[in-house]
DRENVEX-142529 format. One record per atom (N, C-alpha, C, CB): x, y, z. Coordinates in steps of 0.05 Angstrom, whole numbers, plus 5000, padded with zeros to 4 digits. Glycine has a CB too. Example, Ala and Ser with C-alpha at 12.3 -4.5 7.8 and 13.67 -1.06 7.14 Angstrom:
526448865156 524649105156 526449345156 522649115181 525749555142 527349795143 525850015157 528249885114 
This chain:
494110356589 496310386615 495310626633 499710446604 494410836622 493711056639 491010986657 493311306620 489310846645 486710746659 487410516678 484610636638 489410396673 490310186694 491710316718 492309966681 493210516714 494310686736 492010786751 496010926727 490310906739 487711046752 486410856767 485711176731 485610646756 484010436771 486010326793 482910196750 488510306791 489710196814 490010376838 492210086806 490210646832 490110846850 487510866863 490811096838 485410816848 482510826861 482310576878 480110826838 483210366872 483110116889 484410166914 484409866876 487010256913 488510326938 486610546954 491610466931 485610736943 484110916958 481910766972 483011136940 480410586954 478510426968 479110286993 477710256950 481610136989 482609967010 483310137036 485009807000 484510407031 484710567054 482010627069 485910817046 479710707053 477410747065 476310487084 475610817042 476610257073 475710027084 477209977110 476009817065 479809997108 481509947130 481210137152 484209947123 480810417146 480310617167 477410577180 480510917156 475510507162 472910487173 472310247189 471210497152 473710017183 473309787201 475009767224 473509537187 477409877220 479509857242 479710077261 482209827231 478910337252 478810547266 481510627283 476510517282 483710647272 486110727288 485510937307 488510827270 487310937328 486911137349 486711437339 489111117370 488811507324 489011777318 486411877301 491911837302 485811677281 483211727265 480911757284 482511487245 480711577305 478111587322 478211847342 477811287341 480611937345 480512197361 479712417347 482812267372 480712407322 479912667303 476712647299 481612657270 475812397293 472812367289 471512467315 471912047283 472412367336 470712457362 470812727367 471712347386 473212877361 473213137368 471213307348 476013237368 471113207323 469013337305 466313287315 469213227275 465613037322 463012987332 462413147358 462712697337 464313187376 463813347401 463113607396 466113357418 464813747376 464114007370 461514047354 466314127354 461113857339 458213847326 455913847346 457913577308 456313657366 454213647385 454113867403 454413417401 456313987406 456414247426 455114477409 459714327435 455314487385 454114697368 451314677363 455214707343 450514407359 447714367350 445714297373 447514137328 446714207395 444914157416 442814357422 446414117438 440114247423 438214447426 437814517458 435614357412 437414757459 437114897485 434014917495 438415197482 432214797476 429514827484 428814637508 427614787460 426814727528 426714547551 425514277547 425314677573 426814087553 426013817554 423813757577 428413657559 421313787572 419213767594 418413507599 416813917588 420013287587 419013017595 420312887618 419312847572 422313047629 424012937650 424913167667 426412777637 425813077691 426813297708 429213177727 424313427727 431013337738 433113227753 433013337779 435713267742 433013147802 432713227830 435813197836 430613027849 437013437846 439913457850 440213467880 441213697835 441913257888 442613297920 445313457920 443012967937 445213727914 447213877912 448113997938 446614057892 450214197937 451014307959 449414487976 453014427953 447414597960 445114747975 443714547993 442914887953 442914317978 441514107994 443113978020 441013877974 445513948014 447013838034 447714068058 449613708020 447914278050 447814498072 445614538089 448214728062 442914488075 440614548086 439414268102 438814668063 439914068090 438713808105 440913668121 437513578083 443413688110 445513558128 447513428109 444213318149 449913378119 452113238099 451612988094 454913238108 452812908074 452412638065 454212448078 452712618036 453512188083 450812058072 448312148091 451211708073 446112188077 443612208088 442711948099 441812308068 440511948117 439411708127 437511598105 437811758153 437611328104 435811198086 433111278090 435910908089 432011368115 429411468115 429111728100 428711498141 431211908101 431112138087 430512118057 433512268091 432211908046 432011868017 429311768011 434111688006 428311558032 425511458029 423711658027 424811288049 424011878045 422012098044 422412268017 422312288070 424812298008 424912427981 423512277959 427712477973 423812017959 422411877937 419711837940 423411637933 418611857964 416011797969 414512097964 415711658001 415712277970 414512547964 414112617932 416512767977 416412527921 416412547890 413712377880 419612397875 413512127888 411411947879 408712047886 411911677891 408312127911 405712177921 404912467920 405612077949 406412657931 405712927932 406313067903 407313067956 408212987890 409013127864 408012957838 412413177863 407112707843 405812557818 407912487798 403712737803 410712417803 412612327787 411812067774 414912307801 412812047745 411911837731 413211577739 412211897704 416011627742 418011407747 420311547758 418711237721 422011397775 424211537787 426911337784 423411627819 429011467770 431511327769 433711407790 432611367742 434511247808 435911357831 439211277825 434511227861 440711497820 443411497815 444911457838 444311717802 444211267855 445811217883 446010937886 444211337910 448310827897 448410547902 448410507933 451010427888 446910327944 446710277972 448210037978 443810257980 450810067980 452409827981 452409648010 455309917974 452209818032 452409738056 449709788074 454809858066 448709588088 446109648099 446509798126 444309398102 444509948134 444610148156 444809998181 442310338157 445210108204 445409978230 442509908241 446910158250 440610028230 437509988239 436109888214 435910278251 433909868217 432409778195 431209968175 430409648205 432510228176 431310448162 431410398132 432610708169 432510158123 432410088092 429609978086 434709858082 428209908106 425909748099 424009898078 424309668125 423610168089 421510338072 422710358044 421010638086 425210408042 426410468016 426410207998 429310578020 426909988013 427109707998 424209677988 428009428019 422109758005 419509677996 418609867973 417509668020 419310127972 419010307951 420010207925 420310547958 422810117926 424209997905 422709737892 427009917916 421609597910 420409337900 417509367893 420609107923 416309567897 413209597889 412909837871 411309637915 414410067875 413810337861 415410297833 414910617880 414510537819 416110537794 418910667797 414510687772 420610537809 423110637818 425510437805 423110637851 427410567798 429510397787 432210517804 429710427751 433410297818 436010387830 438210287814 436310287859 440710347823 442910317808 444710117822 444310577803 446410017801 448709827809 450809907788 447909487810 453309857795 455809947781 457309687771 457710127801 457209627744 459309457734 461909557725 458409327713 463909397730 466809457726 467509307701 468809377751 469409427684 469809307657 473409287655 468009527630 474509337679 477309347681 478409067690 478109577700 480108947675 481308707685 483108757708 482808567664 482408687731 484208747759 485008467769 482308907785 487108507785 488208277798 486208177818 490908337811 484808337830 482708257850 480008427839 483608337883 478308267824 476008367815 474108477835 474808187800 472708687827 471008827849 468708647851 470209137843 468108587879 465608447887 464508547910 466008147890 462408747907 460908867929 457808867927 461809157931 456508787947 453708767945 452508527932 452808987933 450108537925 448608297911 447408407883 446008177932 448508317862 447208367839 444008307837 448608237821 442508497823 439508457821 439208527790 437508667843 436608417783 435308517758 436508397734 435608817756 438408197739 439408067710 437307877700 442307877714 437607827675 435907647660 437707487642 433807807643 436607237640 438207037622 438207147594 436806737621 440507117583 440907227555 440206987534 444207347551 439207097509 439106917489 441606897476 437106987471 442306647463 444806577453 446006747435 444706357443 444006887419 445107087396 445307327407 443407117369 444707427430 445107667442 447907727454 443207697460 449307917444 452007967457 451708237469 454707957436 453708247489 453908537503 456808577514 451708567530 457108757530 459508827537 460308677566 459509137538 462508527563 462908337586 464408497608 464508077577 463008487632 464008607656 465808407672 461608697672 467608537688 469208367703 468408387733 472108437697 467308597742 466308627771 464008807774 468308737789 463308837799 461109007802 461309147830 458408847797 459609337836 459209437862 456109497861 461109707870 454609327875 451609297877 450709407903 450708997875 448009377906 446609477931 446509197949 443409607924 446209257977 446709027996 443808867990 447109128031 444008628004 442108418001 439108508004 442708188021 438608708020 436108808027 434808898001 436309048047 436108967979 434909087955 435308867931 436309377948 435908617938 435708407917 433308357905 436408167928 431208427918 428208377909 427408597888 426108387936 429008817887 428209037870 428008937841 430209287872 425808977828 425208877799 426309077779 422008837794 426909307784 428209497766 430909617777 426209717759 433109487766 435809577775 437409617746 437409327795 438809867745 440009927720 443009987728 438510167704 444709927708 447509977707 448310257705 448609837685 450210357722 451010647717 454110617712 450310867744 455110397707 458110397703 458510427674 459510137714 460910537668 461210607641 464310577636 460110897635 465110607608 467810597601 468410867585 468310337583 469811067599 470411307585 472611277560 471411497605 472411437540 474311437521 477011487532 473611617501 479311427514 482111487523 482411747533 484111447501 480811967524 481312217531 479412297558 481012387505 478212097568 476712127592 473512257588 478412307610 472912287563 470312367557 468212137557 470312487530 465912187569 463811967568 462011997543 462011967594 462611847522 461011877495 459011637493 463011877468 459811407504 458111167501 457411057531 459810937482 455610907532 455010757554 454510457550 452810867565 454910297568 454509987561 451209957563 456409757584 450209967540 447109927538 446409637543 445910027509 448309437544 447609177552 450209077563 446309007529 450308987588 452408867601 452108557609 453009017625 454108407602 453708107610 455408047632 454407907587 454407887650 455907837675 454607557685 455608097699 456207337684 455407067691 453006997677 455107037718 453207007652 451006917632 448107067640 450706567635 448407307648 445807467652 446407737638 445107507685 444407857630 444308117618 443108347636 442708107592 444708577634 443808767649 443809067633 445508757674 441309177636 441309457622 442109687634 438909517616 442409907621 443010137636 440810267652 444110317619 441510467667 439810557687 437410697674 441210757706 437910847650 435710977632 434110777619 436911167611 435410537606 433910387591 431910217611 435810207573 433110127634 431509987654 429210147663 433209927677 429710407671 427310537681 425210597659 428210797695 426110627636 424210667613 422510427609 425710727588 423810167609 422309967599 420409847624 424409757587 421409917647 419909827673 417409987675 421609867699 417910257671 415710437675 413410397651 416910747674 414310367626 412710317607 411210077605 413910347588 412409867622 410709617625 409109637652 412509347625 408609857663 407309897687 408109687712 404409877680 410509647713 411209497738 411109177733 409209577761 410109097708 410008807705 412408677694 407808747689 414708817699 417108717690 418108817663 417008447691 420508757658 421508847632 423508667618 422809097636 423808667592 425808487578 428208697568 424308317550 430508567565 432908687557 432808677528 435508557568 430908847515 430908887490 431809177483 428308817480 433709177467 434709427460 435109457428 437409467475 433809287415 433809277383 432509547376 432009007369 430909677390 429309887378 431210147379 426409927394 433310147392 435210397392 438010377378 435810477422 438410137368 441010107357 441309837340 442810107380 443309817328 443609567307 445309357313 444609657283 445509157300 447208927306 449908997316 447408757284 451309167303 454009217307 454309357336 455209407284 452409507344 452609617371 451809397391 450909867375 449809227385 449409017402 452008817407 447008877389 453408817383 455308607388 457608757407 456608497358 458109047407 460109117421 458909197453 461509367405 456009207452 455009297475 455009597483 456209157492 456309757466 456610027474 454810207455 459710107474 453310387467 451310567456 452210837458 448610537469 452410967434 453211267434 450811437446 453911367402 451611607464 449311777473 449312007453 449511887504 447012067442 446912257422 447412547429 444412227410 446712607456 447512877469 445813107452 451012927468 443513057442 442113267429 440713477441 440513177414 441013447467 439413657486 441813787501 437113507510 442014037501 444014187519 443414147548 444014497512 445514207564 445014147592 443014347605 447614147606 442914577588 440814767598 437914667592 441215037585 437614467578 434814387567 433914217590 434814227537 435314167612 434014007631 433514177657 435613747635 431314137668 430514287693 431514137717 427314327695 432914277734 434314147756 433114297782 437814167753 432314097799 431014227823 432614087847 427514157825 433214267866 434614187893 432713987907 435114457914 434013767917 432813587934 431413687958 434513427942 432913907970 431614037996 429114167987 433614278012 428714287963 426314427955 424014217952 426714577929 424613967947 422713757942 422013677973 423813497922 423813607993 423313528015 421813718035 425413448022 421913988030 420714218043 418314298027 422614438047 417614198003 415014287988 415514537975 412614308007 418014657971 417714887958 417714867927 419715057968 418314647914 418114637887 415514607874 419614447879 415014787850 412114747841 411514457832 411514937817 409114337838 408114087830 408214067798 405314037843 407714287784 407714267757 410214177742 407014507748 412314227759 415214177747 415513877746 417814327766 414013697764 414713427764 412713277754 415413347789 410213377756 407913177755 408013047727 404813307760 407812787724 407612607705 410212607688 405212667689 412512707700 415012667689 416812477698 416112867689 418912337682 420912177693 422712357710 422312027670 423412237732 425612377750 428312237754 424512417779 430512377752 433212287755 433812367782 435212387735 434412227801 435712317826 438412247828 434412227850 440112487830 443112457834 444412687846 444612397808 447212707843 448412937860 450413057841 449812837889 450613367847 452613517829 454713597851 451213787811 454513497876 456413587896 459113437888 455513527926 460913617889 463913537881 464913327906 466113847879 463913397930 464413227952 463512907949 462813357976 461512907933 460512587929 462112477906 456912567921 463512617888 465312517868 463812427844 467112297879 461512497840 460312387814 460412587793 457412307817 462712657784 463312847765 464512727738 465313037779 463512777717 464312647692 464812867670 462112447683 466212767648 466612957626 465012847603 469712987618 463813037588 461812947563 462613137541 458212997571 461713067517 462313257495 461013557496 461513127469 459013577518 457713807523 459313987544 454913737531 460713857560 461913997584 464313827595 459614057607 466213947602 468913807611 468613707638 471514007610 466813857655 466013757679 463313807685 467513837700 461513577690 459213577696 458113377715 458113577675 455613377724 454913177743 454012917727 452513297760 454312697744 453912437728 451112397721 454812197742 449212527737 446512497729 445612597702 445012627747 447512777693 447012897666 447012687643 449213107659 449112507648 449312317626 446812117624 452012157630 445412097650 442911917650 440612097639 442211807681 440712307645 438512507633 438912477600 438912847645 441612527592 441712497563 440612257550 444212517554 441512037565 440511777554 437311757552 441611547574 436411827574 433311817577 432211977556 432311927605 433112217551 432112377530 432212267503 433512627529 434712127498 435012027472 433411757469 438111997467 432911617490 430811377485 428211487479 430311187511 427311667492 424611767487 424511907458 423811987510 426812057450 426612147424 426311937406 428712287417 427811707406 427511477389 424711387388 429311237399 423811347414 420711227414 418811447403 419611147445 419211687404 417611897393 418311937361 418112167410 420111797353 421011817324 422512107316 418311787304 423412227335 425112477334 427712417324 425412607359 429012227330 431612117323 431411817311 433412127348 433211757293 433511487284 434811327305 435011477260 434411077302 436110867318 438910887310 435210567313 440710847327 443410827316 444010597298 445110817337 445510677278 446510447259 449310507251 444710427232 450810327236 453610367226 453410567204 455110087216 451410527184 451510727164 453710657142 452210997178 454710417144 456810347126 455910307099 458210107135 453410177095 452410137066 452210417051 449409987067 451210607065 450910877053 453610997047 449311057071 455510957066 458211057064 459110957041 459910987087 459310667036 460510517011 459010616986 460210177013 456610626988 454810736966 455910976954 452010786976 456311196974 456811466968 459711436957 456411676995 461511316970 464411316963 464711186933 466011126986 463510976929 463610846905 462511016882 462210596908 460411146885 459111326867 461211566862 456211436879 462211676883 464211896880 466511806863 465312006906 467511596868 470111486856 469411446826 471111196871 467311336821 466611236792 466211526777 463511026791 464711656792 464211966777 466912106773 462112186798 468612086794 471012246792 472912106766 472712236822 473111846767 474711696747 473411756718 474711356755 470911776716 469511816688 470312106678 466011786690 470112316697 470712576689 473812656690 469112766705 475112466699 478112526703 479612566676 479512296718 478912436658 479712436629 479112646614 478712236617 476812746621 475012986609 475813236619 472112946616 477313236642 477713516655 480613566657 476413546685 481213836663 484313876666 484913796697 485314216659 487713786699 488313726727 487213926748 491213696730 486914176742 485814366760 482814316765 486214646748 481614286745 478614206748 478213946763 477314186721 480113766758 479613506770 480413546799 481113266754 482113726809 482713786836 480213936848 485313956839 478814086835 476714236845 474314026848 476014476826 473813856832 472013646833 472413476857 472313486809 474713416861 475613236883 475113366908 478613156882 475713636910 475413796936 472013846938 477414116934 470613836917 467613866921 466613626933 466113926894 467713386924 467113126936 467613116968 468712916922 470013266973 470813277001 468513447017 473913417004 468113657006 466113847021 463513707020 465714147006 462713576998 460013436998 459813237020 459413276969 462213067024 462412857044 462312977072 465012677040 463513197078 463413307105 460713377110 465213547109 459113497091 456313557098 454613327102 455213727077 455113117084 453612877089 454312727112 453712707068 456712737121 457712597145 456512747173 461112587145 456513017170 455413147193 452413097192 456113457195 450913067169 448512987169 447612727182 448012997147 449512547175 449612267186 449512257217 452212127177 450912467227 451312457257 448512537267 453812657268 447012707255 444012747263 442612507260 442512967247 443212337241 441612067235 442811837253 441711987202 444711907271 445411687291 447011487276 442811557303 448611537252 450311397240 453311377251 450111477216 454111137258 456611137271 459011087249 456610897295 458511187228 460811157208 463111377214 459711197176 465411287206 467611467211 467311737191 470411307206 467611957206 467412217193 469512267175 467312427212 472112187181 474312257167 475812067151 475912367184 474811797151 476111597135 475511657105 475211307143 473411727094 473411807066 475112047060 470811867057 475712227078 477312457074 480012397067 477412617097 481012207088 483712107083 484111937056 484511927106 481911807049 481911667021 482111877000 479211477015 480412097001 480512296980 483212436981 478112496983 484312487005 486712637005 488912446992 487512727035 488812176992 490612016980 490412046950 490211736988 487912046941 487612136913 488512386904 485212126905 488212586924 489112846914 492312846914 487713086932 493512666929 496512686929 497412486910 497912636955 495912316895 496712166874 495812196847 496311936880 492912156848 492012196820 492212446808 489412146818 491712666823 492012946817 494712986802 491713116843 497012936819 499712996806 499812806779 502412916828 499212566782 499212376756 497812506734 497712096760 495312626738 494112756715 495312996706 491512806720 496313136726 497913396717 500313316700 499113586742 501713096708 503913016690 502812936663 505512796702 500612776663 499612676637 498712936621 497112456640 497613136635 496813396622 499013546608 495613566642 501313536624 504013676614 504713536589 506513656636 504913276590 505813096566 503913106546 506112806573 500913126546 499413196527 500013486513 496913166537 500513656529 501013926519 503713946504 501114126543 505413786513 507813796498 507713656472 509913686513 506213426470 505513306445 503813496427 503913036452 501713636439 500313846424 501914046417 498213966438 503814176430 505514376424 507414256400 506914476451 508314036406 510013966383 508613896357 511613746391 506113846357 504613796331 503614076319 502013586337 502914246335 501514506325 503914726318 499314626349 506314666332 508514856327 509214886299 510814766340 508714696281 509414686255 506914866238 509714366246 505114916249 502714996236 502115276246 500514816241 502515346270 501415566288 503415756299 499915456312 502616006301 504316196315 504016166345 503716486306 506116226361 506216196391 503516336403 509116336403 502816546397 500616656411 498116486405 500116956404 497716336383 495516196380 495815946395 495016146352 497915836398 498615606417 497815656444 501415556417 498815876451 498315976479 495415976485 499516256484 493916096465 490916136470 489815816468 489416356446 490715626456 489715386456 490015276485 490915236436 492415286494 493015196520 491315346542 496015226525 491015606538 489415756560 486415686561 489616076555 485815586536 482815486536 482715166542 481315566505 485115076544 485014796551 483514606528 483514786578 484314706504 482914556481 484614306478 482814716454 484514096493 486513856490 485713686471 486813706514 482913716459 482113566437 482313716409 479413466441 483913886409 484214056386 485213886360 486414306395 486613696365 487613526344 485313336334 490113356354 483113296346 481013116341 479813246315 478913086366 479013036294 477813136268 475313256277 477412906245 474413506270 472313626272 471013806249 472713756293 468513816247 467413976222 467314266228 464513886213 468814436216 468914726220 468714866195 471314816234 467715126198 467415316179 470215476178 464915496186 471315436155 474115566154 474115716126 476715316157 476415886127 477116046104 480015966095 476816346111 480115886069 482415746058 483915986041 481515476039 486415986044 488216136026 490315946015 489516386041 490515955990 492415805975 493815965956 491215585961 496615975961 498616165947 500416005931 500316345967 501416105908 503415985892 504916165878 502315815874 507316075871 509316275853 508616235825 512616205856 508516455811 507916455783 510416385768 506816715773 510116205748 512216145731 514816045743 512816365716 514315855763 516615785781 518915655762 515515555806 517915485745 519915295730 521615495712 518215045710 520415705695 521815885682 523416065697 520216005667 522716125723 524616285736 526816165746 523616415756 526615925759 529115795768 530515605748 528515655792 529715575725 531015415706 533615525700 529415385682 534315795700 536915915691 538515975717 536416195673 537515865741 539015935766 540615685774 537016035790 542615745790 544115525799 542515425821 546915595805 543115135828 541715015852 541315185876 543214785862 543615265884 543415455909 541915685907 545915545916 541815815884 540216065882 537215975878 541216245856 536615775866 534115665867 533015565893 534215465850 534615465909 533815395935 533615645954 535715195947 535315845948 534916105965 532416245959 537116295960 531516275934 529516415926 527016275933 529716485900 527216005929 524715815940 524115885968 525415495940 526215855987 525915896015 525016156022 528215836029 526416376006 525116666012 522416716008 526416865997 521616595980 518816605977 516716485995 518416505955 517716266001 516016106022 515816276051 517615796027 518016396057 517916586080 516216806077 520416686087 516116926054 514417146047 511317076047 515317246021 510716806040 508016696042 507316646072 507816416025 508916536087 508516446112 508416656134 510316256117 510216876134 510117066153 507017206155 512417256146 506217316135 503317416139 501217226149 502317506115 501516986143 499316796148 499916776182 499616476127 502316736192 502516696219 501916976232 505416576226 502417206222 502017466235 498917506238 503517706218 497317356219 494317426222 493017176234 492717496193 494617016247 493516816263 492416566247 491516926280 493616516225 493016306205 494316066214 493916376176 492615826203 494115536209 495515466183 491815276217 498115396182 499415266160 498614996156 502215276163 497014926134 496514666127 498914516120 494614646108 499814646097 502314466086 503414676063 501214116071 506114586056 507214716036 507314526011 509914826043 506514655988 506214445963 508114555944 503114425949 510814465948 512714575925 513614885931 511114565893 512915035912 513315305915 510915445923 514415405891 508615295935 506715445943 505515385975 504715395922 503515445982 502615446012 499715386013 503215736027 499115266033 496015246038 495515296067 494614946029 493815506074 493215566099 490215636100 495015786107 489415626129 486715676134 486115826159 485315436134 484015936165 483216056189 480715926201 482916346185 479815896225 477715786238 477815536250 476015766223 480215456250 481115226265 484215206271 480314966250 485115096296 483814966313 482015156332 485714806327 482515426330 481115646346 478815756326 483315906355 476215796336 474315896320 474916216316 471415836332 474116326292 474816606286 472716716269 477416636273 471216936280 469117066267 470217236244 467517226287 472617306247 473817486225 475817366209 475017726236 474917076204 477216916188 477317006158 476716596189 475417086147 475617196119 477217456117 472917246109 476417626136 478117866135 481217856141 477018046155 481617666158 484417576168 485917436141 484017336194 484517276127 485517136102 486517356083 483116946088 484517546077 485117756055 487317946068 482217936046 487518026092 489618186107 492418036099 489018176142 492317756106 495017606101 495517646073 494817286108 493717596052 494017606022 495117866016 491517556005 494118106026 495118346020 498018386027 493618526033 498318316053 501318316066 503318176046 501418146096 502417926036 504117756019 505117905994 502617506011 503218055985 503918185958 505618455967 500918275938 505318555990 506818775994 509718696001 505618936015 509918466016 512518366024 513718245997 512318136048 512318165977 513218045953 514418315940 510817875937 513218545937 513718755923 516718855931 511518955927 517118845962 519518925975 521718735965 519118936007 521218475962 522918275954 523918345928 521518005954 521818375910 522718405883 524618665878 520218415866 524018855896 525919095893 528919005901 524919345913 529018815922 531618765927 533018585905 531818645953 531618425893 532018265871 533218415843 529318145866 531618665841 532418815820 534918965826 530418985812 535219055851 538019185857 540218985854 538319285886 539718715858 541918515854 542018425823 541518265873 540418535809 540418465782 539118195776 543118455773 537718085793 536217815791 533117865784 536417645820 532117645774 529517665763 527517685786 528917435745 525417835783 523317875803 521317645800 521918155800 519617585818 518017395815 514817485826 519317145830 513117335819 510217425828 508717165840 508317545801 506417245852 505117035866 502017045855 505417085898 500616805862 497616815856 496616705882 496616645828 494116805890 492616725915 489916695907 492716945938 488616475919 485916415918 484816385946 485516185901 482816525950 481316495980 478416415976 481316795999 477616235991 474616165991 474116046020 473615935965 471716046030 470515976054 468615746051 469116206064 468515586072 466515336072 467015166093 466615166045 465414936093 465614766116 467814556106 462814646124 469114466129 471214256119 471814066146 474114426107 472913846142 473613676162 476613736170 473113396153 477013806196 479413936205 480613766229 478614236214 482913696229 484313536250 486713366241 482413356262 487213216260 489313026250 488612796234 490712936272 488712796210 487912606189 489912416180 487012746167 492512396194 494512236186 494111966195 497012336196 496111796190 496111486195 498211466222 497411276164 497911176225 500211116247 503111156240 500010826257 503411176213 506011226201 507011516201 505911136174 505011686198 505711976197 503012136206 506812066165 503612336224 501412496234 501412756218 501612556266 499012836212 498813116197 496213246207 498813076162 496313506214 494213656218 493113806194 494813826238 491013736180 490113856155 487113886152 491213706133 486214016132 483014036125 482513896100 482014356121 480113806099 479213676076 476213766073 479613356078 475713856047 473013976041 473114086014 472214206061 470714176003 470314295978 471614585975 467314305972 471414705998 472714976000 475615005993 472315076026 477014776001 479814755991 480214715964 481114546003 478514555949 478714515924 477814785910 477014275918 475614945917 474915175904 477115405906 472315255915 478715395928 480815615932 482915525913 482015635963 483815295909 485815205893 485215285862 486114915897 482515245855 481615305828 481615595823 478815185822 480815745844 481216035841 483816135839 480016165860 485716015851 488416105851 489616015822 490015965875 488615805814 489615725783 488215915763 488815385775 485516015773 484316195751 485716475750 481216245757 487016535772 488516785771 490816815750 489516825798 491516595741 493416585722 492716685695 494316335720 490216565686 489216665657 487516885663 487716445639 486816965686 485217225690 487317445691 483217235718 489617405697 492017605702 491117775725 492817795675 489917655745 489417765772 490917625795 486517745779 492617785809 494117655832 492317505852 495717875847 490217645858 488417555881 485617495872 488317775905 484317265878 481617215871 480317135897 481216995849 477917235904 476817155924 473617035917 476917395942 473216795931 470516665923 468416805935 470316365932 466016705926 463216855936 462616815965 460516745921 463316605975 462716526005 464416686023 463116206011 467016706016 468916866032 468317156028 471816806025 467417266007 466617545999 464617616019 465517585969 462617436021 460117496039 461017486068 457617266034 462917396074 464117426106 465817666111 465917176114 466617776092 468718006092 467418266104 469818076060 468318386124 467418616136 469018856136 466918546161 471718806135 473719036139 475019116113 476018946158 474718976091 475919046067 473619106042 477918816061 474519246029 472819336004 473519175982 473219645995 471918985971 472418845948 471518925924 471718635950 472518865901 472018925874 471018675861 474619035861 468418685845 467618455830 469218395803 464518485825 469518175800 471218105774 469217975754 473917885781 466617955763 464817845745 464317535753 465917885717 463217385734 462717105743 464216925725 459817025743 465216705730 466716515715 465816235722 469816555719 466616055706 466115785709 468415605714 464715705688 468715485739 470915345745 470415075738 471715375771 472714905737 472814635731 471214465751 475714545730 469514295741 468014125763 465614255770 469714075789 464714505762 462614675774 460914715748 463714965787 458214675750 456214705726 455814975721 453514565728 455215115744 454515405737 456815585746 451815495751 456515845736 458516045742 458316135769 458216275723 460616215782 460516345805 461816645805 461816165824 461116835825 461817075825 464717075838 459717235838 466417225829 469217245839 469517555845 471617115816 471717605863 472317875876 475117875878 470917915905 476318135883 478818175889 478918435906 480518195865 481318495915 481718765931 484018915918 482518715964 484219155923 486019305910 488119335936 484819585897 490919355925 492719365946 495519485933 493019065959 
């Protein structure tokens, strides 16, 4: 029944994980993204990315060259200078030329975009509007394969017809998250049965194919799940300070060092608030739009260079880890205390956090907190259930041992969490067997009440020292007692404690006989045998009656020593094994005797008291 409850709770926890991982509730998603944002902010490298450069049409350039919009000739000059004088590898232009100029100044710019390693921009809209956006003429679209899916666009803002022949055009439209932060970009957009790449992807594909055209292949940076949604998470592994930003005016006037641009990819954009291209990213609440394109281009280059892994869901690894942790947890659950089980579960939570953050660096799109919520469910259900089970077990243990042990010994058992103390175990113990001398003769002349009173008093005299010295009461046998030391708690001084208990028995019996004499009643005597050895100790009862007892030769030897005390006329006899273990008492040799069932003689001892 207990395992059924545990398995049911584990199954519910797994269901919680699967639900949260596959459905991603908004609250969970916000927590996940907040953790990812902070991790990106703290781990983004500040080392200079010398593969690309950003040319900024910022406030300085606008003040120096003139307010926006600049003439198309001026923009053509900027691009031409970047290509010819500075040796740029390829240029991505984060500007959309929606309307044609009044003159033919676009001809040179259009010619550059048609024949040079230049990628211009167009914007796709993904919002369902009453009046869909339709501006300009789309360019660069490729027919999609039937099995390729992407993010469906509802409208667009494109360049005017003069740029329709441009072979490299990239999308700069995006869908921010509900908190306004740009974390993903539509790596593949579908519109009217054609596919369109992002600006960074288009620029990279076109420049690497040396202007011979490009294909909408993105399987090298993402997995099927991301292809299906069309959204690609920007890794943001480079801090904004890792990108070199040069003012456009410094390029136009030749003030920028050629070495800054030679052989690099270039992103042309604007940081001017007046131009309105301001976005929010995990690295900054307010930054220029071109920074997202720079981050995309860096990430794509990192994937190509093998510095980061292509993005994948990571769900197989997540489920493997979670199933391993749950099986491991359930296996040790019954073997650990509730507190240790709690620490084990907390260790799994910590381990998952570390693994989850490592997964972020591996570009895994798994939920960071879904397993944590599942673990917390186990924390709130399984741990209390195990605690209640532990309490019930302790009560049963207390009920079983309370008949044999003193409370301090019980407390020590619970302190050590020896929940398997009742299990039969082979232990080295010291046995004490005590009996009343001439019980029949003594009680035959007494009334029934007097005989019962004397018997109970005698057994109290036997029991009190055993409990005092931490012994375990095995059982009462009529007018006698069997006790042992060394189980359920191990005891290095077991033989000394047994002898101390025997000495106290005779001292208490002496005081009792003095009381009997004052009352005119007959005194009584006791015989004690002590021996040590190996015995099987534990609950050796049946389904009808449970009993905690010891079985072994040492019990038989102690019984025969107690019987020998009668004809040797010695109250206490100690066997040779127990005598060898005694450290705190001085023993006296009584010689060697032959016991029943033993072929050779054994040495016996006693103590003075």
